[in-house]
C-alpha positions as CSV (number, residue, x, y, z in Angstrom):
1,M,-16.6,6.0,8.3
2,S,-14.0,3.7,8.6
3,I,-10.8,4.2,6.8
4,V,-7.7,1.5,6.1
5,V,-4.5,2.5,4.6
6,L,-3.7,-1.3,3.5
7,G,0.0,-2.2,2.4
8,V,0.5,-5.6,0.3
9,G,3.5,-6.5,-1.3
10,N,6.3,-8.9,-0.5
11,V,9.4,-7.8,1.4
12,L,11.1,-10.7,0.4
13,E,11.0,-9.3,-3.1
14,E,12.9,-6.0,-3.2
15,D,10.3,-3.3,-4.4
16,D,7.7,-5.3,-4.0
17,G,7.7,-4.6,-0.6
18,V,7.4,-0.7,-1.0
19,G,3.5,-0.9,0.2
20,I,4.5,-2.9,3.4
21,Y,7.5,-0.3,4.4
22,A,5.2,2.5,3.4
23,C,2.7,1.7,6.1
24,A,5.0,0.9,8.6
25,Y,6.4,4.3,7.8
26,L,3.5,5.9,8.3
27,N,2.7,4.0,11.5
28,A,5.9,5.0,12.9
29,N,6.0,8.8,11.6
30,Y,2.5,10.2,11.7
31,T,-0.6,10.5,14.1
32,F,-4.3,10.5,12.2
33,C,-7.5,12.2,13.0
34,P,-9.9,11.1,12.8
35,E,-8.1,7.7,13.3
36,I,-7.1,5.3,10.9
37,E,-6.4,1.8,10.7
38,I,-3.0,1.0,8.7
39,I,-2.7,-2.5,8.0
40,N,0.0,-4.4,6.7
41,G,-1.9,-7.0,4.3
42,G,1.7,-8.6,2.9
43,V,0.8,-11.6,0.4
44,E,-2.4,-12.4,2.1
45,G,-4.7,-11.3,-1.3
46,I,-8.1,-13.2,-0.9
47,N,-7.9,-13.6,2.9
48,L,-8.2,-9.8,3.2
49,L,-12.0,-10.3,1.6
50,N,-13.5,-9.1,5.6
51,L,-11.3,-6.3,5.3
52,F,-13.0,-5.1,2.4
53,L,-16.5,-6.0,3.3
54,E,-16.1,-4.2,6.7
55,N,-14.6,-0.8,6.1
56,D,-16.0,2.2,4.1
57,R,-12.7,3.3,2.4
58,I,-9.5,1.4,1.5
59,I,-6.5,3.0,0.5
60,I,-4.1,0.1,-1.1
61,L,-0.4,1.0,-1.3
62,D,1.3,-1.1,-3.8
63,T,3.8,-1.3,-7.0
64,I,1.8,-1.1,-9.9
65,N,2.8,-2.8,-13.3
66,L,2.2,-0.1,-16.0
67,D,4.3,1.0,-19.1
68,D,6.0,4.1,-17.2
69,E,9.5,4.8,-15.8
70,A,10.3,3.0,-12.7
71,G,9.4,5.3,-9.4
72,S,6.3,7.1,-11.5
73,I,3.2,7.3,-8.6
74,Y,-0.2,6.8,-9.5
75,N,-3.4,7.2,-7.7
76,I,-5.9,5.0,-9.0
77,P,-9.8,4.2,-8.3
78,S,-9.3,0.2,-7.9
79,F,-12.0,-0.3,-10.6
80,E,-10.1,1.0,-12.9
81,L,-7.4,-1.5,-13.0
82,S,-9.4,-4.5,-13.7
83,G,-7.3,-5.7,-16.6
84,Y,-4.3,-4.4,-16.2
85,G,-3.6,-6.3,-12.9
86,L,-1.0,-5.2,-10.2
87,N,2.6,-6.0,-10.3
88,S,3.2,-9.3,-12.2
89,G,0.0,-10.9,-11.3
90,G,1.6,-12.0,-8.0
91,A,-0.7,-13.6,-5.4
92,H,-1.6,-10.6,-3.3
93,E,-2.2,-8.3,-6.2
94,V,-4.9,-10.9,-8.0
95,G,-6.4,-11.7,-4.7
96,V,-6.8,-8.1,-3.5
97,M,-8.5,-7.4,-6.9
98,Q,-10.8,-10.3,-6.4
99,C,-11.8,-9.1,-3.2
100,L,-13.4,-6.2,-4.7
101,D,-14.9,-9.0,-7.8
102,M,-16.5,-11.3,-4.5
103,I,-17.7,-8.2,-3.1
104,E,-19.8,-7.2,-5.9
105,L,-20.8,-10.7,-6.8
106,M,-22.1,-11.2,-3.4
107,G,-24.4,-8.0,-3.9
108,H,-22.6,-6.1,-1.1
109,P,-21.6,-2.0,-1.8
110,L,-18.2,-1.7,-2.6
111,P,-16.3,0.3,-0.6
112,E,-14.1,3.4,-1.7
113,S,-11.1,1.9,-2.7
114,N,-7.9,3.3,-4.7
115,V,-4.9,2.0,-5.3
116,I,-1.5,4.7,-4.6
117,G,0.9,2.6,-6.6
118,I,4.3,2.9,-7.6
119,I,6.7,1.8,-10.6
120,P,9.0,-1.0,-9.6
121,K,12.3,-0.7,-11.0
122,S,13.4,-4.2,-9.4
123,I,11.5,-7.1,-8.2
124,T,13.9,-9.8,-7.4
125,F,14.9,-12.0,-4.5
126,E,16.2,-9.4,-2.2
127,M,15.0,-7.4,0.9
128,G,14.8,-3.6,0.8
129,L,14.1,-1.4,-1.9
130,S,15.9,-0.4,-5.0
131,D,18.1,2.9,-5.5
132,K,15.2,4.2,-7.7
133,L,12.3,3.4,-5.4
134,S,14.5,4.6,-2.2
135,E,14.8,7.9,-3.9
136,Q,11.4,8.2,-4.8
137,F,9.9,6.8,-1.3
138,S,9.3,10.4,0.5
139,T,7.6,11.4,-2.4
140,Y,5.7,7.8,-2.4
141,I,4.8,9.1,1.4
142,N,3.5,12.5,0.6
143,T,1.5,11.3,-2.0
144,V,-0.2,9.2,0.4
145,I,-0.5,12.1,2.8
146,N,-1.7,14.6,0.6
147,Y,-4.4,12.1,-0.6
148,L,-5.5,11.3,3.1
149,K,-5.8,15.1,3.4
150,T,-7.9,15.3,0.3
151,I,-10.6,12.8,2.2
152,E,-10.0,15.3,5.5
153,I,-7.7,13.2,7.5
154,D,-5.3,15.6,9.6
155,V,-2.0,14.3,9.2
156,T,0.7,15.2,12.4
157,P,4.3,14.4,12.2
158,N,5.5,12.6,15.5
159,E,8.2,14.1,17.5
160,T,10.4,11.3,17.0
161,H,11.2,10.1,13.4
162,T,12.1,6.6,12.2
163,S,13.9,6.2,9.1
164,L,13.2,3.8,5.9
165,N,16.4,2.3,6.4
166,E,15.4,1.7,10.4
167,I,12.1,0.4,8.8
168,I,13.6,-1.8,6.2
169,E,16.3,-3.0,9.0
170,A,13.1,-4.0,11.4
171,F,12.0,-6.5,8.5
172,K,15.3,-8.1,8.1
173,Y,16.1,-8.4,11.7
174,P,12.9,-8.2,13.4
175,T,13.0,-8.1,17.5
176,R,12.0,-11.5,19.2
């Protein structure tokens, strides 16, 4: 069974980048068995269609726009988000949900998919995370890890540790 953890969002819009940071953090700090693929989907949206067609399970990491306190975390089957939209209807969220709709219209079986989402505090033109999401980041990561364990993925911390701040800094100042 092919399993993908897909981070979507925009690191240029503060909390909207949490899914991208979470994927980078998981890649840097953990080993998974059986192996899973962790992908930075950015704002690719509908361009991720083949990803949904070629894999059995997709775990989407993103912000979600629900009426709750910033930093609240949800694990929702993707089909339940129809009509709610993720975030504020940004290009990546609409595209990801459209991927699932298109697969169904094409008559292909839908992959198992869910969104592990966190309510943003601030989506503005700034890199990094708001204080609230920074405080909740380890809980968010633990939610993802605990979910992976429920689908029989062993998660082992690496010997070296890369902090959230180091992850964010790597996006601000990528090496060439």
